[in-house]
C-alpha positions in Angstrom: 5.8 19.2 38.0 3.8 21.5 39.9 0.8 19.0 39.4 2.7 15.9 40.5 3.6 18.0 43.7 0.0 18.7 44.6 -1.1 14.7 44.0 1.7 14.0 46.0 3.0 11.0 43.9 6.3 10.0 43.6 7.7 11.1 40.1 9.6 7.6 40.1 6.1 5.8 40.0 4.9 8.3 37.5 7.9 7.3 34.8 7.2 3.6 35.5 3.7 4.2 35.3 3.7 6.0 31.7 6.6 3.4 30.4 4.2 0.9 31.1 1.4 2.2 29.4 3.7 2.5 26.5 4.5 -0.6 26.5 1.0 -1.7 25.9 0.1 0.9 23.5 3.1 -0.1 21.3 3.6 -3.9 22.1 4.5 -5.6 18.8 4.0 -9.3 18.5 7.2 -10.7 18.9 6.1 -13.9 16.4 3.8 -13.7 13.3 1.8 -15.9 12.0 2.8 -17.1 8.5 0.9 -16.2 5.9 -1.9 -18.3 4.6 -1.6 -19.8 1.0 -4.0 -17.9 -0.1 -2.8 -14.4 1.4 0.9 -15.6 -0.4 -0.9 -15.9 -3.9 -2.8 -12.8 -3.5 0.6 -10.9 -2.5 2.2 -12.5 -5.6 -0.2 -12.0 -7.4 -0.4 -8.6 -7.3 3.1 -8.0 -7.7 3.1 -10.0 -11.1 0.1 -8.0 -12.3 2.0 -4.5 -11.2 4.8 -5.5 -13.7 2.5 -6.6 -16.1 0.4 -3.1 -15.7 3.9 -1.2 -17.2 4.1 -3.2 -19.9 0.5 -3.2 -21.1 0.5 0.6 -20.2 0.5 1.3 -24.1 -2.5 -0.5 -24.7 -5.3 0.7 -22.6 -7.9 -2.1 -22.8 -5.7 -4.1 -20.9 -3.1 -1.7 -18.9 -6.3 -0.4 -16.6 -8.3 -3.6 -15.6 -4.5 -4.9 -15.1 -3.5 -2.2 -12.8 -7.1 -1.5 -11.0 -6.6 -5.4 -10.2 -3.0 -5.3 -9.4 -3.7 -2.7 -6.6 -6.9 -4.6 -5.5 -4.4 -7.9 -4.7 -1.4 -5.8 -3.5 -3.5 -4.2 -0.8 -5.0 -7.7 0.2 -1.6 -8.8 0.7 -0.2 -5.6 2.5 -2.2 -6.3 5.5 -0.1 -9.8 6.5 3.0 -8.6 7.7 5.5 -10.8 6.2 4.1 -10.5 3.1 4.1 -6.7 3.7 7.4 -5.7 1.5 6.2 -8.2 -1.8 2.9 -6.1 -1.6 4.3 -2.6 -1.1 6.5 -3.5 -4.6 3.1 -4.6 -6.3 1.3 -1.7 -4.8 3.6 1.0 -6.3 4.2 -0.8 -9.9 0.7 -1.3 -10.3 0.0 2.8 -9.3 2.8 3.5 -11.8 1.0 1.2 -14.4 -2.2 3.3 -13.8 -0.8 6.7 -14.2 1.5 5.5 -17.4 -2.0 4.1 -18.6 -3.6 7.1 -17.4 -1.1 8.9 -19.2 -1.5 6.4 -22.4 -5.3 7.3 -22.5 -4.7 11.1 -22.7 -1.9 11.2 -25.4 -4.4 8.5 -27.8 -7.7 11.2 -27.1 -5.5 14.6 -27.8 -4.3 12.9 -30.7 -7.7 11.7 -31.7 -8.9 15.4 -30.8 -6.0 16.9 -32.9 -6.8 15.1 -36.1 -10.6 15.0 -36.2 -12.3 16.6 -38.9 -13.0 20.3 -38.3 -10.6 20.7 -35.7 
């Protein structure tokens, strides 16, 4: 406040200026462009691969590439505002599938090492 008095600028004017700056900074477009067909396909593919990655987690040679591809496809669909919900869902499912696949690999390696001759 002391600074404002020294500048002799009315407080009302400062408030209006700061509100205008905030509106410009936080401006969100009222209309979003419709997603293209390729963007829709990427988001939906990421979602479907996320579901598949959970089911294929017990077979790591299939689960690992499916989960990684699902993460990539979902993250590409995440950039589009209209597809964000399905892309986030696909991303979460793919990450869960990846974690389950890694757990499956860890368990399989542990069983293999435990049953190895000389162990």
